[in-house]
C-alpha positions as CSV (number, residue, x, y, z in Angstrom):
1,M,13.8,-10.5,24.6
2,Q,15.2,-13.8,25.5
3,T,14.5,-16.6,22.8
4,N,14.9,-20.3,23.0
5,F,15.2,-21.6,19.3
6,T,17.1,-24.8,18.7
7,P,20.1,-24.9,16.5
8,E,18.2,-27.1,14.1
9,Q,15.3,-24.4,13.9
10,L,17.9,-21.6,13.3
11,K,19.1,-23.4,10.2
12,D,15.9,-22.1,8.6
13,S,16.6,-18.5,7.2
14,A,13.2,-17.1,8.1
15,T,13.4,-18.4,11.5
16,A,16.9,-16.9,12.0
17,V,15.8,-13.6,10.9
18,S,12.7,-13.7,13.2
19,E,14.8,-14.6,16.2
20,D,17.2,-11.7,15.6
21,I,14.0,-9.3,15.5
22,L,12.6,-10.8,18.7
23,R,15.9,-10.3,20.5
24,K,15.7,-6.6,19.8
25,C,12.4,-6.1,21.5
26,V,12.8,-4.9,25.0
27,H,9.1,-4.9,26.0
28,C,9.0,-1.2,26.6
29,G,5.5,-0.9,25.1
30,F,6.1,2.3,23.3
31,C,4.5,0.7,20.3
32,T,1.0,0.3,22.1
33,A,0.5,3.9,22.1
34,T,0.6,4.2,18.3
35,C,-1.0,1.0,17.4
36,P,-4.5,1.5,15.8
37,T,-5.9,-1.7,16.9
38,F,-4.7,-1.3,20.6
39,V,-6.0,2.3,20.6
40,L,-9.4,1.0,19.5
41,L,-9.7,-2.3,21.3
42,G,-7.4,-1.9,24.4
43,D,-6.4,-5.5,24.2
44,E,-2.7,-6.2,24.9
45,L,-2.9,-9.1,22.1
46,D,-4.0,-6.4,19.7
47,S,-0.8,-4.5,20.0
48,P,2.6,-5.1,18.4
49,R,4.1,-6.2,21.8
50,G,1.2,-8.6,22.4
51,R,1.5,-10.1,18.8
52,I,5.2,-10.4,19.2
53,Y,4.6,-12.7,22.3
54,L,2.1,-14.7,20.3
55,I,4.4,-15.0,17.3
56,K,7.5,-15.9,19.6
57,E,5.4,-18.7,21.4
58,M,4.2,-20.1,18.0
59,L,7.6,-20.2,16.1
60,E,9.7,-21.3,19.2
61,N,7.3,-24.3,19.6
62,D,7.2,-24.9,16.0
63,R,3.5,-25.4,16.3
64,P,0.6,-24.9,13.9
65,A,-1.1,-21.7,14.3
66,D,-4.2,-21.7,16.6
67,A,-7.4,-19.8,16.3
68,R,-6.5,-17.2,19.1
69,T,-3.2,-16.5,17.4
70,V,-4.8,-16.2,13.9
71,K,-7.4,-13.9,15.4
72,H,-4.9,-11.2,16.6
73,I,-2.5,-11.5,13.8
74,D,-5.4,-11.1,11.2
75,R,-6.3,-7.9,13.1
76,C,-2.8,-6.3,12.4
77,L,-3.1,-3.8,9.8
78,S,0.6,-3.9,9.0
79,C,0.6,-0.1,9.2
80,L,4.1,-0.2,10.6
81,S,3.3,2.8,12.9
82,C,5.0,0.6,15.6
83,M,8.3,0.5,13.7
84,T,8.4,4.4,13.6
85,T,7.7,4.6,17.4
86,C,10.1,1.7,18.4
87,P,13.5,2.9,20.0
88,S,15.1,-0.4,19.5
89,G,14.7,-1.0,15.7
90,V,12.4,-4.0,16.0
91,N,11.5,-4.9,12.4
92,Y,8.1,-5.9,13.1
93,M,7.2,-5.9,9.4
94,H,9.4,-8.9,8.6
95,L,8.3,-10.6,11.9
96,V,4.5,-10.4,11.2
97,D,5.1,-11.4,7.5
98,H,6.9,-14.6,8.7
99,A,3.9,-15.2,11.1
100,R,1.5,-14.8,8.2
101,I,3.4,-17.4,6.1
102,H,3.4,-19.7,9.0
103,I,-0.3,-19.3,9.5
104,D,-1.0,-19.9,5.9
105,S,0.9,-23.2,5.8
106,T,-0.3,-24.5,9.2
107,F,-3.9,-23.2,9.7
108,K,-7.2,-24.3,8.1
109,R,-9.5,-21.5,7.9
110,P,-13.4,-21.8,7.7
111,L,-14.5,-22.8,4.1
112,Q,-16.2,-19.5,3.5
113,E,-13.3,-17.5,4.4
114,R,-11.0,-19.7,2.2
115,I,-13.2,-19.0,-0.6
116,L,-13.2,-15.3,-0.2
117,R,-9.5,-15.1,0.2
118,A,-9.0,-17.3,-2.8
119,A,-11.3,-14.9,-4.8
120,L,-9.4,-11.8,-3.7
121,Q,-6.2,-13.5,-4.7
122,A,-7.5,-14.6,-8.3
123,I,-9.2,-11.2,-8.9
124,L,-7.4,-8.1,-7.4
125,P,-4.0,-8.6,-8.9
126,R,-5.4,-9.2,-12.3
127,P,-6.8,-5.9,-14.0
128,G,-8.9,-7.7,-16.6
129,R,-10.8,-9.9,-14.0
130,F,-11.0,-6.8,-11.5
131,R,-12.8,-4.8,-14.2
132,L,-15.3,-7.6,-14.7
133,A,-15.9,-7.8,-10.9
134,I,-16.3,-4.1,-10.5
135,A,-18.8,-4.2,-13.4
136,A,-20.8,-7.0,-11.6
137,A,-20.5,-5.3,-8.2
138,F,-22.2,-2.2,-9.8
139,Y,-25.5,-4.2,-9.9
140,A,-25.0,-5.7,-6.5
141,R,-24.3,-2.5,-4.6
142,P,-27.8,-2.0,-3.3
143,L,-27.4,-5.2,-1.4
144,A,-24.3,-4.0,0.5
145,G,-26.3,-2.7,3.5
146,L,-28.3,-6.0,3.9
147,L,-25.2,-8.1,3.6
148,K,-23.4,-6.2,6.3
149,K,-26.2,-6.8,8.8
150,C,-25.7,-10.6,8.1
151,G,-22.3,-10.8,9.9
152,G,-19.4,-13.3,8.9
153,T,-18.4,-13.7,5.2
154,L,-21.5,-12.0,3.9
155,A,-20.7,-8.9,5.9
156,K,-17.2,-8.8,4.3
157,L,-18.9,-9.0,0.8
158,G,-21.1,-6.1,1.9
159,A,-18.0,-4.2,2.8
160,M,-16.5,-4.9,-0.5
161,L,-19.5,-3.7,-2.3
162,T,-19.5,-0.5,-0.4
163,L,-15.8,0.2,-1.5
164,T,-16.6,-0.4,-5.3
165,P,-16.9,2.8,-7.4
166,S,-20.4,3.9,-8.5
167,K,-19.3,4.6,-12.0
168,A,-16.5,3.3,-14.2
169,S,-13.2,5.3,-14.5
170,H,-12.2,6.7,-17.7
171,P,-9.5,4.7,-19.7
172,S,-5.9,6.0,-19.7
173,Q,-5.0,8.6,-22.2
174,F,-2.0,6.6,-22.9
175,V,-3.6,3.1,-23.4
176,G,-1.8,1.2,-26.0
177,Q,1.6,3.1,-25.6
178,D,4.7,1.3,-24.5
179,T,6.7,4.5,-24.4
180,V,5.8,8.2,-24.1
181,A,8.5,10.6,-25.4
182,P,9.6,13.7,-23.2
183,K,8.2,17.1,-24.1
184,T,11.7,18.8,-23.9
185,Q,15.3,17.7,-24.1
186,R,15.6,14.2,-22.6
187,K,17.0,14.0,-19.0
188,G,16.5,10.4,-18.6
189,R,14.2,7.3,-18.9
190,V,11.8,5.8,-16.2
191,A,9.5,2.9,-15.8
192,I,6.1,3.6,-14.2
193,L,4.5,0.7,-12.4
194,K,0.9,0.4,-13.8
195,G,0.0,-1.8,-10.9
196,C,-3.2,-3.8,-10.6
197,A,-6.1,-2.3,-8.5
198,Q,-5.0,1.3,-9.2
199,S,-5.0,0.8,-13.0
200,V,-8.6,-0.2,-12.9
201,L,-9.7,2.3,-10.1
202,A,-7.9,5.4,-11.0
203,P,-5.8,5.3,-14.3
204,S,-5.7,9.1,-14.0
205,I,-3.0,8.9,-11.4
206,N,-0.4,7.2,-13.8
207,D,-1.7,9.6,-16.6
208,A,-0.9,12.6,-14.4
209,T,2.5,11.2,-13.5
210,T,3.4,10.6,-17.2
211,R,2.3,14.1,-18.2
212,L,4.4,15.6,-15.4
213,L,7.5,13.5,-16.0
214,T,7.5,14.0,-19.7
215,R,7.1,17.8,-19.3
216,I,10.2,18.0,-17.3
217,G,12.2,15.9,-19.8
218,Y,11.8,12.1,-18.9
219,E,10.9,9.5,-21.4
220,V,8.4,7.2,-19.7
221,V,8.1,3.4,-20.4
222,F,5.4,0.9,-19.5
223,P,7.3,-2.4,-19.8
224,K,5.3,-5.3,-21.4
225,G,4.8,-8.2,-18.9
226,E,4.8,-6.0,-15.7
227,G,2.1,-6.9,-13.2
228,C,1.0,-6.7,-9.7
229,C,4.0,-6.0,-7.3
230,G,2.9,-8.9,-5.1
231,A,1.7,-7.0,-2.0
232,L,-1.9,-8.1,-2.0
233,V,-1.0,-11.9,-1.6
234,H,2.2,-11.1,0.3
235,H,0.1,-9.8,3.1
236,M,-2.2,-12.9,2.9
237,G,0.9,-15.1,3.7
238,K,1.2,-16.4,0.2
239,E,4.8,-16.4,-0.2
240,E,5.3,-18.5,-3.2
241,A,2.7,-16.4,-5.3
242,S,4.0,-13.0,-4.1
243,N,7.7,-14.2,-4.9
244,E,6.6,-15.1,-8.3
245,Q,5.0,-11.8,-9.1
246,A,8.1,-10.0,-7.8
247,K,10.3,-12.2,-10.0
248,A,8.2,-11.5,-13.0
249,N,8.5,-7.8,-12.5
250,I,12.3,-8.0,-11.8
251,D,12.7,-9.7,-15.1
252,V,10.9,-7.1,-16.9
253,W,12.7,-4.2,-15.5
254,M,16.0,-6.0,-15.7
255,K,15.4,-6.4,-19.4
256,E,14.7,-2.7,-19.9
257,M,17.8,-1.8,-18.1
258,A,19.9,-4.1,-20.2
259,G,18.2,-2.4,-23.3
260,E,17.7,1.3,-23.4
261,G,18.5,1.8,-19.8
262,L,16.4,3.0,-16.7
263,D,17.0,5.7,-14.1
264,A,14.4,4.8,-11.9
265,V,11.3,2.5,-11.4
266,I,8.5,5.0,-10.4
267,I,5.8,3.7,-8.2
268,T,2.5,5.9,-7.6
269,A,0.9,3.6,-5.0
270,S,2.9,3.8,-1.7
271,G,1.6,0.3,-0.7
272,C,3.4,-1.1,-3.8
273,G,6.5,0.9,-3.2
274,T,7.0,-0.4,0.5
275,T,6.8,-4.0,-1.0
276,I,9.1,-3.3,-4.1
277,K,11.7,-1.9,-1.9
278,D,11.6,-5.0,0.1
279,Y,12.2,-7.4,-2.9
280,G,15.9,-7.6,-1.8
281,F,14.8,-9.1,1.4
282,M,11.9,-11.2,0.0
283,L,14.3,-13.0,-2.5
284,R,17.5,-12.8,-0.4
285,D,17.8,-16.8,-0.4
286,D,17.1,-17.1,-4.1
287,P,20.6,-17.5,-5.8
288,E,19.2,-16.5,-9.1
289,Y,17.4,-13.4,-8.1
290,A,18.9,-12.2,-4.9
291,Q,21.3,-9.7,-6.5
292,K,18.7,-8.5,-9.2
293,A,16.1,-8.1,-6.5
294,E,18.5,-5.8,-4.5
295,Q,19.2,-3.8,-7.5
296,I,15.5,-3.2,-8.4
297,S,14.7,-2.3,-4.8
298,A,17.5,0.4,-4.9
299,M,16.0,1.8,-8.1
300,A,12.4,2.0,-6.8
301,K,11.3,5.5,-6.1
302,D,7.9,6.8,-5.0
303,I,6.9,9.5,-7.4
304,I,7.2,12.0,-4.7
305,E,10.6,10.8,-3.6
306,F,11.6,11.4,-7.3
307,L,10.0,14.8,-7.9
308,I,11.5,16.4,-4.8
309,E,14.8,16.2,-6.6
310,Q,13.5,17.6,-9.9
311,D,13.2,21.2,-11.2
312,L,9.3,21.4,-12.0
313,G,9.5,25.0,-13.2
314,E,7.0,27.7,-12.2
315,A,3.6,26.7,-10.8
316,Q,0.5,27.9,-12.6
317,L,-2.0,27.3,-10.0
318,K,-4.7,30.0,-10.4
319,E,-6.9,28.9,-7.4
320,Q,-6.4,29.4,-3.7
321,L,-7.0,26.0,-2.2
322,T,-6.5,24.3,1.1
323,V,-5.2,20.8,1.0
324,T,-5.2,18.6,4.1
325,Y,-2.4,16.0,3.6
326,H,-3.1,12.3,4.6
327,S,0.1,10.5,5.1
328,A,-0.5,6.9,4.0
329,C,1.0,4.4,6.5
330,S,3.2,2.7,3.8
331,M,4.5,6.1,2.9
332,Q,5.3,7.6,6.4
333,H,6.0,4.4,8.1
334,G,6.9,2.0,5.4
335,Q,9.2,4.3,3.3
336,K,9.8,7.1,5.9
337,I,8.6,9.8,3.2
338,T,7.0,12.4,5.5
339,S,7.9,16.1,4.7
340,Q,8.4,15.8,0.8
341,P,4.8,15.6,-0.2
342,K,3.7,18.6,1.9
343,K,6.7,20.6,0.5
344,L,5.8,19.9,-3.1
345,L,2.3,21.0,-2.4
346,Q,3.3,24.1,-0.8
347,N,5.7,24.9,-3.4
348,A,2.9,24.3,-6.1
349,G,0.8,27.0,-4.3
350,F,-1.6,25.1,-2.2
351,T,-2.1,25.9,1.5
352,V,-1.2,22.6,3.3
353,K,-2.7,21.4,6.7
354,E,-2.2,18.3,8.6
355,P,-4.9,16.4,10.6
356,Q,-4.8,15.2,14.3
357,E,-3.6,11.6,14.7
358,G,-1.9,11.5,11.5
359,H,0.1,8.5,12.5
360,L,-3.1,6.4,12.8
361,C,-4.2,4.2,9.8
362,C,-7.4,5.0,7.8
363,G,-8.2,1.2,7.8
364,S,-7.6,0.6,4.2
365,A,-4.3,-1.7,4.6
366,G,-4.7,-3.6,1.3
367,T,-7.7,-6.0,1.8
368,Y,-8.0,-5.3,5.5
369,N,-11.1,-3.2,4.8
370,I,-12.7,-6.2,3.4
371,M,-11.4,-8.8,5.7
372,Q,-12.0,-6.8,8.9
373,P,-14.7,-4.3,8.0
374,E,-15.8,-3.4,11.5
375,I,-12.4,-2.2,12.8
376,A,-11.6,-0.7,9.3
377,T,-14.9,1.4,9.3
378,T,-14.2,2.6,12.8
379,L,-10.8,3.7,11.9
380,R,-12.1,5.3,8.6
381,D,-14.5,7.4,10.5
382,R,-12.0,8.5,13.0
383,K,-9.7,9.5,10.1
384,V,-12.5,11.2,8.2
385,N,-13.5,13.2,11.5
386,N,-10.0,14.3,11.9
387,L,-9.7,15.3,8.2
388,E,-13.0,17.4,8.0
389,A,-12.0,19.3,11.3
390,T,-9.4,21.0,9.3
391,K,-12.0,22.2,6.9
392,P,-10.1,21.6,3.7
393,D,-11.1,22.0,0.1
394,L,-9.4,18.7,-0.9
395,V,-7.6,15.8,0.8
396,A,-4.2,14.7,-0.9
397,T,-2.6,11.4,-0.4
398,G,-0.3,9.0,-2.1
399,N,-2.0,5.6,-2.1
400,I,-5.0,4.2,-3.9
401,G,-6.2,2.2,-0.9
402,C,-6.4,5.3,1.2
403,I,-8.2,7.1,-1.6
404,T,-10.8,4.6,-1.7
405,Q,-11.2,4.0,1.9
406,I,-11.4,7.7,2.8
407,S,-13.7,8.6,-0.1
408,S,-16.3,6.1,1.1
409,G,-16.8,8.1,4.3
410,T,-16.7,11.8,3.1
411,Q,-17.8,14.1,0.4
412,I,-14.5,16.1,0.4
413,P,-12.4,15.2,-2.8
414,V,-9.6,12.8,-2.0
415,I,-6.9,13.2,-4.7
416,H,-3.6,11.7,-5.4
417,T,-0.9,14.1,-4.6
418,V,0.7,13.8,-8.1
419,E,-2.6,14.7,-9.9
420,L,-2.5,18.0,-7.8
421,L,1.0,18.6,-8.9
422,D,0.4,17.9,-12.5
423,W,-2.6,20.4,-12.5
424,A,-0.4,23.0,-10.7
425,Y,2.2,22.7,-13.2
426,G,0.4,22.8,-16.4
427,G,-1.8,19.7,-16.6
428,P,-5.6,19.4,-16.6
429,K,-7.7,19.9,-13.4
430,P,-8.4,16.5,-11.7
431,E,-11.6,15.0,-12.8
432,H,-12.9,14.7,-9.2
433,I,-12.7,18.5,-8.7
434,S,-13.4,19.8,-12.1
435,G,-16.9,20.5,-11.2
436,R,-16.2,22.4,-8.0
């Protein structure tokens, strides 16, 4: 793609990166076939190629974002399926991130939307506030259907209420512990990202991870001061806020490394993993953090990525169960982890199936299912139909957003892959299937 940025514009690091990305695009259109929004809407501007044209025109002319551009960029899930498909290596993720930062700084959204976005930014990354919000949402859930019919911001609130759990999760069995000792001879020491939303919605996921890792000889540490990875606000275009959250985590993990050492930073939410592995890029221009960010990005491992290299022992699964594996977009497209989860589940004794259209997003995508409820619900229903067609006993996936989204549309239990592996190798049966 030909570009016409001025030398003055290219002095800006983000613009220079975007120009390099734009020049790699050859307009082939392969990305349109795998883009969820183009598949649903059939609008060229709701495809990666169409959005690339909008972003190029906006950045080249150094103009404020307009409503038309914002509409189509907002509809992008950042599922990154286009990057898996692209034969030219176009890094659409970094390009659309730059566009969202530009939109946030140059476009004034309607008041109600600004309030909703500010509320999400203030609540979701902070577990204490999120717990209070969920408790309040429990009493407001009966209003979800009515709010959805109202349209606009009220419909988004209705979608948010639909996604909230009907009952509180059990607290972590390791609450209050900073370190959990290995059950056998120590192999190493790892930190587990507690995260924000996941630590509230499903602390059982990190519990299962901790049990499994300590059984195979790893000391697990939950460093004080670690918080949200920054992904939630990053995808809203809040560059300063996301970078500050990234720096806070880097400081915490570097301190652990300088102390008793770390072999890896383990992440159990694939959306967080995609962002943490990108810390090096996000902070590339920060003289104090650039090198440290690269180091942390290199140490970050999805739990599946880590376990595939370990000896888990003999599986103890007594039941014959069919599991359909849903590959989260941030797992397959963001981190390129594809075959490993299925291999681990098969080794553990599960019969593993895959759904049709496995490359298409379920519609979760961070806060997308709140901000774009109609598209998200259509994608969810399409995903659920494909999953149910395989007639599984369970659905396994590696991201809390996908678990929440898919569970809102089916009665089939949707379980994190590591919870099933923990059970198969000596841990307790996951709560969501214990009564089945």
